Structures are given as structure tokens and as C-alpha cells.
N, C-alpha and C positions, 0 to 999 in steps of 0.2 A: 129478850128473855133473861130473867134474873136467875142465874145459876152459877154454881161452882162446877167446873168440869171435872168429872171423876177421873181417877188415875187410869182406869182401864180404857179410857178413850185415847190415851197416849200411844204414839207409834211404838211398835215392837213390844207392846205390853198386852199379854193375853191373860184373861181372867174369866172365872166361872160366871161372873155377872154378865159379861158380854155375851156369852153363849146362851144364858137363860133368857136374855132380852132379845135374842136374834129373831124368834117368831114374831114379836111385836114389830120389829123393824121391817120384816118382810110384809106384814099386813099394811103398815103405813105406806110402803112403796107401792103396793097394789092399789091402795086408795088414791095415791097420787097419779098413777097411770089412768085410772078411771076418770079422775078430774081433768086430766090433760085431754082425754077423748071428748068429753061432753062440753067443755068450755069453748065458747066462740071467741076466736081471736080477731081483734079489731086492728085494721091498718090505718095509720094516721097520715096526714098530708105533709108532714115534715119528718126528717130522719129521726130515729130513736136509737140512741146508744145506751146499752145497759151495762152497768158495772156491778157484777154480782160475785157470789161465791157458792161453793158447795160445802165448805168447812164452816161450821156455825161460829160466827163471831171472830173478830181479831185478825182479819186478813188484810186490812188497809183499804177497804172500799171507799170510805169518805175522803181520805187524803188524795187518792187517785182520781176520784170524781172531780175534786177541786182543781187538780193539775190539768185534767182534760178540759175543764171549763176554761182555764186560762189559755191553753193551747188553741182552742177554738176562737177565743177572743182575739188572739194574735193572728188568726187567719181571717180577721175581719168578719167573723160570724157573730150572730147574736143568740148565743145558746142560753138555755134555761135548765136548771137542775130541778128534778122532781123527786120527792121522797114521800112515801106513804106515811100518813100520820099515825104514830103510835104515842100514846100518852106518856109511856115510860122512856121515850127517846127524845125528850125535851132538849137534852144536851147536844145531840147531833143537829137538831133543827136550829138551835141558837148559833152553833158553830158555823153552819153553812150560811145562815142569814147574814152573819157578820163578814162573810168572805165572798159572797156571790150576790150581785145586784138582782139577778133574775132567779128567784127561788120560789117554788110552789109546792105546797103540801096539802094533802087531802086524804080522807079515809079511802078514797078510790083513786088509784093511779090514773085511770082513764079520764076521770073528771079533771084531775090536775093537768093532764096533757091538753085537754080541750081548752082549759084556761090559758095555757102557754100559747096555743095557736091564736087565741083571741087577743093576746098581748103582743102580737107581731114578732115573736121569737122564731128563729128558723131551724133550731136543733134542740132536741130533748136529750138530756143526760139523766138516766135513771140511777139513783143511788140505791142499789138493791133492786130486786124484782126479777132475778134470773129464773125463779120458779113461778113467776106470774104468767100464766099461759093466755091471759086475756088481751095481751098487747103484742103486736107484731114488732119485733126488734130488727133494725137494719144492721146493727153491729153489736155483738155480745163479747164482753171482756170479762174473764174470770180472774179473780185474785186468790193467790195462795201466799202463805207465810212460810219461809224456808225452814223455820224451826219446828212448825207443827205439820206442814204439808197436808196429809190426809189422816193423820192420827193412826188409829188401828185399822182404818180402811172400811169400817162398817158404818151403816147409816143409823140415824137416831131411832131408838135410844141405846142401841147396842154399841154405837160409836158416834163420832162427832159430825158425820156427813149428812147434809140435807138430802142428797141423792148420790147414787153411785158414781164412781170416777168415769164410767162410760159416758156420762152426761156432758163431758167436755166436747163431744162431737157437735154439740149445738153452738159452740163458741168459735170465734175466729182468732182471738188473741188471748193469751194467758200471761199475766204479770205476776212474777214471783218476787216477793219482797224479801231481800236478804242475799246471802251468798249463792254462787252458782252451784247447781246440783245436777250433774250430768246423768246420774242414775235415774233421777226423777224425770228429767227431760226425755230420756229414752223411753221411759214408761208411758209418758204422755204421747210421744210420737207413735208408739205401737197402737195406740187407740185412735189417734187422729193424726195421720202422717203430715198433713199440710198445715197443722196448727202453728201459729206464730208465737214464739215464746220470748218474753222480755224479762229483764230483771230491774228491780228498783231498790232504792235505799232511802232511809229517812235522813234528812239533813236538818239539824237543829238550828233554830234562830235564837241564840243565847246571848245574854248580856255577860260581859267579862267577869263581873263580881260573883257570878254563880260558881265559878271554878274555885274560888277561895272559901266557899261556905261548906258546911256540913248539913246534911238533910235527913229528915224523916220523909220517905217517899211512900205515897199510897195511891191506889188506883182501883177503880171499879169498871174495868173494860173487859173485852173478850179474852185477851191473853195478857194479863198484867205482868207476867214474867218477862215478856218481850220489852215492856216499858222499862222495867228495872235494869235489864241487860243493856238497853240503849243508853240509859243514864250513865252506867259504868263505862260503857264504850267511849263516851265523850268526857271521861275523867271527872265526873261529878262524885263527890264523896257521900255515899249512902250508908248511914250508920244503922238505920232502922227502916224496914219496909212492911207495909200492911196491905193485905188484899181484901177487896170487897167484890160481891157479885157484879156481873155485867149490867150496866144501866142502873146501878144501885141508887135507891132513894135514900140519901143520907138524912139522918136526923141531926138536929142542931146540937144535941148533947154529945153525939159521936164526934163531931168536928171539934167541939170544945175539949173533949178528952184527948184528941190528937194534938191540939194546940198545947195543952198542959203537959203532955208527954214530951213534946218537942222542947218546950221551955225548960222542963226539968233536966233534959239532956243537952241543953244549949244548942239546939238544932233549929233549922228552918224547915217549914213544910214545903213540899213540892208534889204536884200531881199532874195528871194529863190535861190536855186542853179541853177534852170533853167533860172531865170531872170539874174543871174550873167553871165552865158555864152552868153546870148543874148546881154548884155551890153558890154561885152568885145569887141564885133564887132564894137562898137561905140567908143572904146578907154577908157572906164570906168572900174575901178577895185573896185567894190562895195563889202563891207562885205556881206557874205551870210551865210545862216543857213544850214550847211551840216547835212544830216541825213542818217541813215541806218535803214533797217527794221528788227525787231525782231519778229519771228513767235512763237506763243505759241504752245506747243506740237510739237516742230520742228522735233523730232525723228520720230513721226508718219507721219508727213508731208513728210519727206524725203523717208520714206518707201513706201508711196503711189506713189510718183514720180518714184521711182526705179522700181516699178511693171509695169509701163507703158513704160519704155524705154529699155526693154530687147532686 
């Protein structure tokens, strides 16, 4: 979805617009409930792990999906990643294709999983699809980002949630990217007392010369502020930052303008890994900030995953 998130979606930020849109949010959730009732759920012959979210965009689903893919490979499994095909998500598709040997994408997740089974893979990892009721999932993992959490707590369009926080009851694991937040943990435990909560953080894979440079940073992702904060956290010098909508379709002249602005200020361009793959299609090879996910209490995390894929 190509959008700028409005300020009234932010946590502890109450606005008249949120209240005006509340009836629309209620209607959308009622339609989702009807859809859940009428859709037939299909059970597959191999385990299905779903990495999803309820906060729209920027929760770290794809990096966690790739980490779980590697965890399963280390368990001597033959996993496959499945992602529903969206034309505007070319960036994520290219990113996963370059990091996972077994990757399948289709307009229908069911058809993609059938293709996985025909290729002798033994586990499916869904990148997104928590709200897809047509597929029986054996393990559901929800992602949150510690900086946004649930925003103002309302569902779209009144707030940033795809569905209410009570939907965590469907999941077995929650992964919060960022610092520990005991208040949020307690809130989750009140809704689902047996939920397993883990924390993760991004670890950059940087060349040493990045530290000595000054950058113009830009991003077209779910929560671009998180990207800029991460750059600063790892001591990169960011003089100028530019924000674009999530999954933004850059135009060639826009990147040329950014290059000119960077040259004028004697800066290098830097962007996200997703944006890097999007820009390669336009013929640009822009510096990007590669990351991997580090999971706290990883042994415990792996043990729980193993218990669901027997």
C-alpha cells in the first residue's frame, strides 16, 4: 500500500479525524468477520509457518522470515518462502529471491503452497498472510516494532491496525523488534496469557568506509523513521533525510534529483535494501544498509518452532 501514515495514527495521539473515521473502521472489521466465516480453510500436507502483523507495514516481517528460513535450514529442513504476488512489491520479491533458494510467489497463496509441495520442500514460511483465512497455519508469529507498537490502537482507517489487538489470540509467538517494553508485554499477556514473547534487533552488515562518509538517506518503506534512527544508532553521519511512501515507484528524474542534491552537498546516497532492489530496475546502484535479525533467547525461540513442525 502506497501511503504516508497520518499523524493521528501515532500512539497517544488523539484527533478528530480518527473519531470521524471510526464508523468506517467498524464496518471494515464487520466485513472481515463475515469473510472469515464464509471462507473455506485448506489444510496442507506440510507445516505452514505464518509471519504476519496487525500494524500495517514496517514491523520487520521479511527480515524475520529470512532468519527463520535460515534457522530451519540449520535444522536440516528444506523450507520454502511463499509470498503473495503484488506488482508494487517487486522490491521484497527481489530481496527474498536473492537470499532464499526456495522462493515461490503467486497471486494465490494456496497455489504457491501447492507448488512448494510439488518441489519436495517440507515446510512453508508465509511472508505475510496472517489475515488470509483460506490457509490453515500450524504456527503463527506476529511482528511488532517497539517504536510504533499499535499506534493509536484503532483499526484502518481510523488507526494503523489491520485488526484489533485481541487478534493476537490466534498466534503462538510474538516478536517485538527493538527495546524491551514490559508495559506492552503485560498488555499482551492479559489478552493471551500463554503467548510467547521474544525481542529482536537489527544487526547491520557494514563496510568500514561507511563510518567516515556523510550521507543523504532516503527510504520508501513502512516506517522510514526507524531506518533513519538505525543509521544514527550505528554512528552513520546523516546530513539530509528524505521520505517516500511505502513501496514507492521511484521515477528516474527523482533519483537524479537526489544524486544532484547529494553531489551539491558533498554527500553519498544511502537507502534501504528494499529500495536498493527497486532502484536497480531503473538502472541505479545506490548504497544500501544491509541488515540481519538477531533474536534474543534464540535457543528457546528455535525450540518452540521445532515443536510445531514435527
